[in-house]
TORDREN-363586 format. One record per atom (N, C-alpha, C): residue number from 1; residue in one letter; atom name; x, y, z. Coordinates in Angstrom, 3 decimals, padded with zeros to 6 digits. Each point is the difference from the previous one (the first is absolute). Layout:
BEGIN
@drenmar NUM	lummar A	vexmi CA	xx X	yy Y	zz Z
...
END
This chain:
BEGIN
@drenmar 1	lummar M	vexmi N	xx 012.896	yy -013.722	zz 019.070
@drenmar 1	lummar M	vexmi CA	xx -000.705	yy -000.624	zz -001.099
@drenmar 1	lummar M	vexmi C	xx -001.100	yy 000.917	zz -000.550
@drenmar 2	lummar I	vexmi N	xx -000.795	yy 000.577	zz 000.886
@drenmar 2	lummar I	vexmi CA	xx -001.081	yy 000.884	zz -000.435
@drenmar 2	lummar I	vexmi C	xx 000.571	yy 001.245	zz -000.668
@drenmar 3	lummar H	vexmi N	xx 001.126	yy 000.486	zz 000.515
@drenmar 3	lummar H	vexmi CA	xx 000.636	yy 001.176	zz -000.596
@drenmar 3	lummar H	vexmi C	xx 000.409	yy -000.280	zz -001.445
@drenmar 4	lummar K	vexmi N	xx 000.481	yy -001.202	zz -000.285
@drenmar 4	lummar K	vexmi CA	xx 000.385	yy -000.360	zz -001.367
@drenmar 4	lummar K	vexmi C	xx -001.209	yy -000.062	zz -000.923
@drenmar 5	lummar I	vexmi N	xx -001.114	yy -000.512	zz 000.510
@drenmar 5	lummar I	vexmi CA	xx -001.221	yy -000.071	zz -000.802
@drenmar 5	lummar I	vexmi C	xx -000.515	yy 001.411	zz -000.306
@drenmar 6	lummar V	vexmi N	xx -000.010	yy 000.858	zz 001.000
@drenmar 6	lummar V	vexmi CA	xx -000.445	yy 001.376	zz -000.204
@drenmar 6	lummar V	vexmi C	xx 000.923	yy 000.709	zz -000.984
@drenmar 7	lummar Q	vexmi N	xx 001.289	yy -000.218	zz 000.122
@drenmar 7	lummar Q	vexmi CA	xx 000.966	yy 000.621	zz -000.911
@drenmar 7	lummar Q	vexmi C	xx -000.216	yy -000.495	zz -001.435
@drenmar 8	lummar W	vexmi N	xx -000.290	yy -001.286	zz -000.163
@drenmar 8	lummar W	vexmi CA	xx -000.238	yy -000.530	zz -001.343
@drenmar 8	lummar W	vexmi C	xx -001.228	yy 000.650	zz -000.620
@drenmar 9	lummar F	vexmi N	xx -001.081	yy 000.134	zz 000.779
@drenmar 9	lummar F	vexmi CA	xx -001.205	yy 000.634	zz -000.522
@drenmar 9	lummar F	vexmi C	xx 000.225	yy 001.465	zz -000.320
@drenmar 10	lummar E	vexmi N	xx 000.812	yy 000.667	zz 000.806
@drenmar 10	lummar E	vexmi CA	xx 000.277	yy 001.408	zz -000.258
@drenmar 10	lummar E	vexmi C	xx 000.775	yy 000.183	zz -001.306
@drenmar 11	lummar Q	vexmi N	xx 000.909	yy -000.919	zz -000.308
@drenmar 11	lummar Q	vexmi CA	xx 000.860	yy 000.166	zz -001.159
@drenmar 11	lummar Q	vexmi C	xx -000.547	yy -000.650	zz -001.259
@drenmar 12	lummar K	vexmi N	xx -000.642	yy -001.154	zz 000.117
@drenmar 12	lummar K	vexmi CA	xx -000.324	yy -000.776	zz -001.183
@drenmar 12	lummar K	vexmi C	xx -001.480	yy -000.210	zz -000.259
@drenmar 13	lummar A	vexmi N	xx -000.845	yy 000.489	zz 000.864
@drenmar 13	lummar A	vexmi CA	xx -001.431	yy -000.150	zz -000.248
@drenmar 13	lummar A	vexmi C	xx -000.391	yy 000.913	zz -001.161
@drenmar 14	lummar F	vexmi N	xx -001.197	yy -000.100	zz -000.433
@drenmar 14	lummar F	vexmi CA	xx -000.431	yy 000.679	zz -001.211
@drenmar 14	lummar F	vexmi C	xx -000.056	yy 001.518	zz 000.131
@drenmar 15	lummar G	vexmi N	xx -000.125	yy 000.524	zz 001.172
@drenmar 15	lummar G	vexmi CA	xx -000.020	yy 001.445	zz 000.189
@drenmar 15	lummar G	vexmi C	xx -001.382	yy 000.626	zz -000.075
@drenmar 16	lummar V	vexmi N	xx -001.031	yy -000.800	zz 000.104
@drenmar 16	lummar V	vexmi CA	xx -001.362	yy 000.522	zz -000.086
@drenmar 16	lummar V	vexmi C	xx -000.301	yy 000.892	zz 001.203
@drenmar 17	lummar C	vexmi N	xx 000.308	yy -000.464	zz 001.186
@drenmar 17	lummar C	vexmi CA	xx -000.277	yy 000.786	zz 001.200
@drenmar 17	lummar C	vexmi C	xx 000.847	yy 001.270	zz 000.035
@drenmar 18	lummar E	vexmi N	xx 001.224	yy -000.100	zz -000.477
@drenmar 18	lummar E	vexmi CA	xx 000.860	yy 001.180	zz -000.054
@drenmar 18	lummar E	vexmi C	xx -000.580	yy 001.026	zz -000.970
@drenmar 19	lummar W	vexmi N	xx -000.481	yy -000.475	zz -001.152
@drenmar 19	lummar W	vexmi CA	xx -000.594	yy 000.902	zz -000.987
@drenmar 19	lummar W	vexmi C	xx -001.232	yy 000.692	zz 000.564
@drenmar 20	lummar W	vexmi N	xx -000.877	yy -000.779	zz 000.674
@drenmar 20	lummar W	vexmi CA	xx -001.188	yy 000.591	zz 000.608
@drenmar 20	lummar W	vexmi C	xx 000.369	yy 000.986	zz 001.096
@drenmar 21	lummar G	vexmi N	xx 001.037	yy -000.323	zz 000.774
@drenmar 21	lummar G	vexmi CA	xx 000.443	yy 000.912	zz 001.058
@drenmar 21	lummar G	vexmi C	xx 000.480	yy 001.326	zz -000.557
@drenmar 22	lummar K	vexmi N	xx 000.739	yy -000.052	zz -001.090
@drenmar 22	lummar K	vexmi CA	xx 000.475	yy 001.240	zz -000.630
@drenmar 22	lummar K	vexmi C	xx -001.158	yy 000.792	zz -000.591
@drenmar 23	lummar K	vexmi N	xx -000.937	yy -000.681	zz -000.659
@drenmar 23	lummar K	vexmi CA	xx -001.136	yy 000.681	zz -000.618
@drenmar 23	lummar K	vexmi C	xx -000.922	yy 000.634	zz 001.038
@drenmar 24	lummar L	vexmi N	xx -000.197	yy -000.681	zz 001.126
@drenmar 24	lummar L	vexmi CA	xx -000.906	yy 000.503	zz 001.028
@drenmar 24	lummar L	vexmi C	xx 000.689	yy 000.887	zz 001.027
@drenmar 25	lummar G	vexmi N	xx 001.335	yy -000.003	zz -000.003
@drenmar 25	lummar G	vexmi CA	xx 000.742	yy 000.836	zz 000.931
@drenmar 25	lummar G	vexmi C	xx 000.032	yy -000.533	zz 001.419
@drenmar 26	lummar I	vexmi N	xx -000.080	yy -001.324	zz 000.153
@drenmar 26	lummar I	vexmi CA	xx 000.073	yy -000.590	zz 001.339
@drenmar 26	lummar I	vexmi C	xx 001.143	yy -001.010	zz 000.037
@drenmar 27	lummar N	vexmi N	xx 000.323	yy -000.443	zz 001.184
@drenmar 27	lummar N	vexmi CA	xx 001.110	yy -000.919	zz 000.201
@drenmar 27	lummar N	vexmi C	xx -000.300	yy -001.357	zz -000.638
@drenmar 28	lummar T	vexmi N	xx 001.004	yy -000.580	zz -000.632
@drenmar 28	lummar T	vexmi CA	xx -000.157	yy -001.285	zz -000.676
@drenmar 28	lummar T	vexmi C	xx -000.361	yy -001.108	zz 000.984
@drenmar 29	lummar T	vexmi N	xx 000.538	yy 000.053	zz 001.179
@drenmar 29	lummar T	vexmi CA	xx -000.292	yy -001.018	zz 001.005
@drenmar 29	lummar T	vexmi C	xx -001.477	yy 000.008	zz 000.370
@drenmar 30	lummar K	vexmi N	xx -000.596	yy 001.173	zz 000.086
@drenmar 30	lummar K	vexmi CA	xx -001.430	yy 000.079	zz 000.310
@drenmar 30	lummar K	vexmi C	xx -000.832	yy -000.604	zz -001.128
@drenmar 31	lummar V	vexmi N	xx 000.414	yy 000.239	zz -001.241
@drenmar 31	lummar V	vexmi CA	xx -000.731	yy -000.570	zz -001.135
@drenmar 31	lummar V	vexmi C	xx 000.066	yy -001.518	zz 000.068
@drenmar 32	lummar R	vexmi N	xx 001.166	yy -000.539	zz 000.315
@drenmar 32	lummar R	vexmi CA	xx 000.147	yy -001.458	zz 000.118
@drenmar 32	lummar R	vexmi C	xx -000.868	yy -000.556	zz 001.121
@drenmar 33	lummar M	vexmi N	xx -000.020	yy 000.696	zz 001.122
@drenmar 33	lummar M	vexmi CA	xx -000.810	yy -000.474	zz 001.126
@drenmar 33	lummar M	vexmi C	xx -001.490	yy 000.042	zz -000.336
@drenmar 34	lummar Y	vexmi N	xx -000.451	yy 001.057	zz -000.662
@drenmar 34	lummar Y	vexmi CA	xx -001.401	yy 000.066	zz -000.418
@drenmar 34	lummar Y	vexmi C	xx -000.326	yy -001.108	zz -000.984
@drenmar 35	lummar F	vexmi N	xx 000.932	yy -000.298	zz -000.885
@drenmar 35	lummar F	vexmi CA	xx -000.213	yy -001.081	zz -000.956
@drenmar 35	lummar F	vexmi C	xx -000.117	yy -001.342	zz 000.718
@drenmar 36	lummar I	vexmi N	xx 000.836	yy -000.226	zz 000.996
@drenmar 36	lummar I	vexmi CA	xx -000.051	yy -001.252	zz 000.760
@drenmar 36	lummar I	vexmi C	xx -001.321	yy -000.101	zz 000.763
@drenmar 37	lummar Y	vexmi N	xx -000.400	yy 001.082	zz 000.670
@drenmar 37	lummar Y	vexmi CA	xx -001.274	yy -000.019	zz 000.732
@drenmar 37	lummar Y	vexmi C	xx -001.167	yy -000.237	zz -000.944
@drenmar 38	lummar L	vexmi N	xx 000.011	yy 000.661	zz -001.139
@drenmar 38	lummar L	vexmi CA	xx -001.070	yy -000.177	zz -000.977
@drenmar 38	lummar L	vexmi C	xx -000.033	yy -001.427	zz -000.529
@drenmar 39	lummar S	vexmi N	xx 001.169	yy -000.610	zz -000.150
@drenmar 39	lummar S	vexmi CA	xx 000.056	yy -001.383	zz -000.463
@drenmar 39	lummar S	vexmi C	xx -000.626	yy -000.954	zz 001.011
@drenmar 40	lummar F	vexmi N	xx 000.217	yy 000.262	zz 001.292
@drenmar 40	lummar F	vexmi CA	xx -000.600	yy -000.857	zz 001.019
@drenmar 40	lummar F	vexmi C	xx -001.520	yy 000.167	zz 000.049
@drenmar 41	lummar F	vexmi N	xx -000.472	yy 001.227	zz -000.122
@drenmar 41	lummar F	vexmi CA	xx -001.434	yy 000.247	zz 000.099
@drenmar 41	lummar F	vexmi C	xx -000.770	yy -000.468	zz -001.224
@drenmar 42	lummar T	vexmi N	xx 000.643	yy -000.035	zz -001.156
@drenmar 42	lummar T	vexmi CA	xx -000.701	yy -000.381	zz -001.234
@drenmar 42	lummar T	vexmi C	xx 000.456	yy -001.358	zz -000.506
@drenmar 43	lummar F	vexmi N	xx 000.606	yy -000.775	zz 000.846
@drenmar 43	lummar F	vexmi CA	xx 000.408	yy -001.379	zz -000.299
@drenmar 43	lummar F	vexmi C	xx 000.967	yy -000.109	zz -001.179
@drenmar 44	lummar G	vexmi N	xx 000.920	yy 000.955	zz -000.121
@drenmar 44	lummar G	vexmi CA	xx 001.082	yy -000.110	zz -000.970
@drenmar 44	lummar G	vexmi C	xx -000.284	yy 000.506	zz -001.395
@drenmar 45	lummar S	vexmi N	xx -001.176	yy 000.569	zz -000.243
@drenmar 45	lummar S	vexmi CA	xx -000.282	yy 000.479	zz -001.354
@drenmar 45	lummar S	vexmi C	xx 000.888	yy 001.160	zz -000.445
@drenmar 46	lummar P	vexmi N	xx 000.520	yy 000.866	zz 000.886
@drenmar 46	lummar P	vexmi CA	xx 000.907	yy 001.052	zz -000.467
@drenmar 46	lummar P	vexmi C	xx 001.317	yy -000.538	zz -000.574
@drenmar 47	lummar I	vexmi N	xx 000.315	yy -001.245	zz 000.291
@drenmar 47	lummar I	vexmi CA	xx 001.228	yy -000.575	zz -000.561
@drenmar 47	lummar I	vexmi C	xx -000.104	yy -000.075	zz -001.520
@drenmar 48	lummar I	vexmi N	xx -001.182	yy -000.327	zz -000.491
@drenmar 48	lummar I	vexmi CA	xx -000.207	yy -000.031	zz -001.455
@drenmar 48	lummar I	vexmi C	xx 000.180	yy 001.403	zz -000.565
@drenmar 49	lummar L	vexmi N	xx -000.571	yy 000.995	zz 000.656
@drenmar 49	lummar L	vexmi CA	xx 000.169	yy 001.382	zz -000.447
@drenmar 49	lummar L	vexmi C	xx 001.452	yy 000.439	zz 000.060
@drenmar 50	lummar Y	vexmi N	xx 000.726	yy -000.454	zz 001.027
@drenmar 50	lummar Y	vexmi CA	xx 001.417	yy 000.333	zz 000.128
@drenmar 50	lummar Y	vexmi C	xx 000.785	yy -000.534	zz -001.197
@drenmar 51	lummar F	vexmi N	xx -000.263	yy -001.239	zz -000.395
@drenmar 51	lummar F	vexmi CA	xx 000.727	yy -000.567	zz -001.137
@drenmar 51	lummar F	vexmi C	xx -000.376	yy 000.691	zz -001.310
@drenmar 52	lummar I	vexmi N	xx -001.252	yy 000.413	zz -000.131
@drenmar 52	lummar I	vexmi CA	xx -000.401	yy 000.746	zz -001.194
@drenmar 52	lummar I	vexmi C	xx 000.716	yy 001.348	zz -000.037
@drenmar 53	lummar M	vexmi N	xx 000.043	yy 000.694	zz 001.135
@drenmar 53	lummar M	vexmi CA	xx 000.709	yy 001.282	zz 000.055
@drenmar 53	lummar M	vexmi C	xx 001.489	yy -000.176	zz -000.237
@drenmar 54	lummar A	vexmi N	xx 000.582	yy -001.095	zz 000.521
@drenmar 54	lummar A	vexmi CA	xx 001.419	yy -000.265	zz -000.227
@drenmar 54	lummar A	vexmi C	xx 000.270	yy -000.234	zz -001.481
@drenmar 55	lummar F	vexmi N	xx -000.885	yy -000.724	zz -000.672
@drenmar 55	lummar F	vexmi CA	xx 000.160	yy -000.234	zz -001.434
@drenmar 55	lummar F	vexmi C	xx -000.061	yy 001.306	zz -000.773
@drenmar 56	lummar I	vexmi N	xx -000.946	yy 000.852	zz 000.370
@drenmar 56	lummar I	vexmi CA	xx -000.133	yy 001.287	zz -000.694
@drenmar 56	lummar I	vexmi C	xx 001.207	yy 000.881	zz 000.256
@drenmar 57	lummar L	vexmi N	xx 000.498	yy 000.030	zz 001.242
@drenmar 57	lummar L	vexmi CA	xx 001.167	yy 000.830	zz 000.298
@drenmar 57	lummar L	vexmi C	xx 001.259	yy -000.505	zz -000.709
@drenmar 58	lummar E	vexmi N	xx 000.143	yy -001.311	zz -000.102
@drenmar 58	lummar E	vexmi CA	xx 001.168	yy -000.548	zz -000.680
@drenmar 58	lummar E	vexmi C	xx -000.044	yy 000.254	zz -001.506
@drenmar 59	lummar N	vexmi N	xx -001.202	yy 000.102	zz -000.559
@drenmar 59	lummar N	vexmi CA	xx -000.166	yy 000.181	zz -001.444
@drenmar 59	lummar N	vexmi C	xx -000.670	yy 001.328	zz -000.323
@drenmar 60	lummar K	vexmi N	xx 000.240	yy 001.016	zz 000.800
@drenmar 60	lummar K	vexmi CA	xx -000.707	yy 001.264	zz -000.193
@drenmar 60	lummar K	vexmi C	xx 000.380	yy 000.702	zz -001.296
@drenmar 61	lummar N	vexmi N	xx 001.142	yy -000.324	zz -000.570
@drenmar 61	lummar N	vexmi CA	xx 000.369	yy 000.612	zz -001.276
@drenmar 61	lummar N	vexmi C	xx -000.925	yy -000.450	zz -001.117
@drenmar 62	lummar Y	vexmi N	xx -000.547	yy -001.195	zz 000.107
@drenmar 62	lummar Y	vexmi CA	xx -000.907	yy -000.509	zz -001.017
@drenmar 62	lummar Y	vexmi C	xx -001.414	yy 000.557	zz 000.168
@drenmar 63	lummar F	vexmi N	xx -000.354	yy 000.429	zz 001.197
@drenmar 63	lummar F	vexmi CA	xx -001.341	yy 000.488	zz 000.263
@drenmar 63	lummar F	vexmi C	xx -000.142	yy 001.501	zz -000.218
@drenmar 64	lummar K	vexmi N	xx 001.114	yy 000.727	zz 000.029
@drenmar 64	lummar K	vexmi CA	xx -000.051	yy 001.436	zz -000.226
@drenmar 64	lummar K	vexmi C	xx -000.136	yy 000.274	zz -001.486
@drenmar 65	lummar P	vexmi N	xx -000.755	yy 001.015	zz -000.340
@drenmar 65	lummar P	vexmi CA	xx -000.069	yy 000.328	zz -001.433
@drenmar 65	lummar P	vexmi C	xx 001.337	yy 000.569	zz -000.456
@drenmar 66	lummar S	vexmi N	xx 000.467	yy -000.509	zz -001.090
@drenmar 66	lummar S	vexmi CA	xx 001.294	yy 000.481	zz -000.497
@drenmar 66	lummar S	vexmi C	xx -000.238	yy 000.879	zz -001.217
@drenmar 67	lummar F	vexmi N	xx 000.709	yy 001.062	zz -000.019
@drenmar 67	lummar F	vexmi CA	xx -000.077	yy 000.922	zz -001.117
@drenmar 67	lummar F	vexmi C	xx 001.227	yy -000.213	zz -000.866
@drenmar 68	lummar T	vexmi N	xx -000.219	yy -000.318	zz -001.255
@drenmar 68	lummar T	vexmi CA	xx 001.117	yy -000.293	zz -000.886
@drenmar 68	lummar T	vexmi C	xx 000.748	yy 001.261	zz -000.390
@drenmar 69	lummar K	vexmi N	xx -000.724	yy 001.097	zz -000.129
@drenmar 69	lummar K	vexmi CA	xx 000.655	yy 001.248	zz -000.334
@drenmar 69	lummar K	vexmi C	xx 000.295	yy 000.772	zz 001.271
@drenmar 70	lummar K	vexmi N	xx 001.177	yy 000.564	zz 000.019
@drenmar 70	lummar K	vexmi CA	xx 000.319	yy 000.869	zz 001.118
@drenmar 70	lummar K	vexmi C	xx -000.655	yy 001.350	zz -000.236
@drenmar 71	lummar R	vexmi N	xx -000.303	yy 000.621	zz 001.038
@drenmar 71	lummar R	vexmi CA	xx -000.582	yy 001.323	zz -000.114
@drenmar 71	lummar R	vexmi C	xx 001.029	yy 000.951	zz -000.578
@drenmar 72	lummar R	vexmi N	xx -000.391	yy 000.696	zz -001.000
@drenmar 72	lummar R	vexmi CA	xx 000.944	yy 000.908	zz -000.652
@drenmar 72	lummar R	vexmi C	xx 000.163	yy 001.274	zz 000.809
@drenmar 73	lummar S	vexmi N	xx 001.170	yy 000.527	zz -000.091
@drenmar 73	lummar S	vexmi CA	xx 000.298	yy 001.221	zz 000.692
@drenmar 73	lummar S	vexmi C	xx -000.499	yy 001.202	zz -000.817
@drenmar 74	lummar V	vexmi N	xx -000.193	yy 001.099	zz 000.653
@drenmar 74	lummar V	vexmi CA	xx -000.392	yy 001.222	zz -000.680
@drenmar 74	lummar V	vexmi C	xx 001.115	yy 000.465	zz -000.936
@drenmar 75	lummar W	vexmi N	xx 001.236	yy -000.337	zz 000.342
@drenmar 75	lummar W	vexmi CA	xx 001.132	yy 000.495	zz -000.737
@drenmar 75	lummar W	vexmi C	xx 000.347	yy -000.861	zz -001.218
@drenmar 76	lummar D	vexmi N	xx -000.643	yy -001.155	zz -000.149
@drenmar 76	lummar D	vexmi CA	xx 000.236	yy -000.834	zz -001.180
@drenmar 76	lummar D	vexmi C	xx -000.763	yy 000.542	zz -001.191
@drenmar 77	lummar I	vexmi N	xx 000.713	yy 000.380	zz -001.032
@drenmar 77	lummar I	vexmi CA	xx -000.610	yy 000.516	zz -001.204
@drenmar 77	lummar I	vexmi C	xx 000.411	yy -000.902	zz -001.158
@drenmar 78	lummar E	vexmi N	xx -000.985	yy -000.389	zz -000.772
@drenmar 78	lummar E	vexmi CA	xx 000.317	yy -000.851	zz -001.163
@drenmar 78	lummar E	vexmi C	xx -000.237	yy 000.733	zz -001.269
END
């Protein structure tokens, strides 16, 4: 039963801990464990931050500045 729950979180969770693990260069499992410990010590307030980060990661295309013009090549002559 626990294996199924862990597998579901690995595949379908928002990917916040995985993203932080890749950015920081550490194991994703350690990031999750630190998040859980921090949640216990701060009475669950990191959960709000987790959902905010999940929202930003899911909609990161809207938060990145988009350039309408592509950068022109040196070889393009008009």
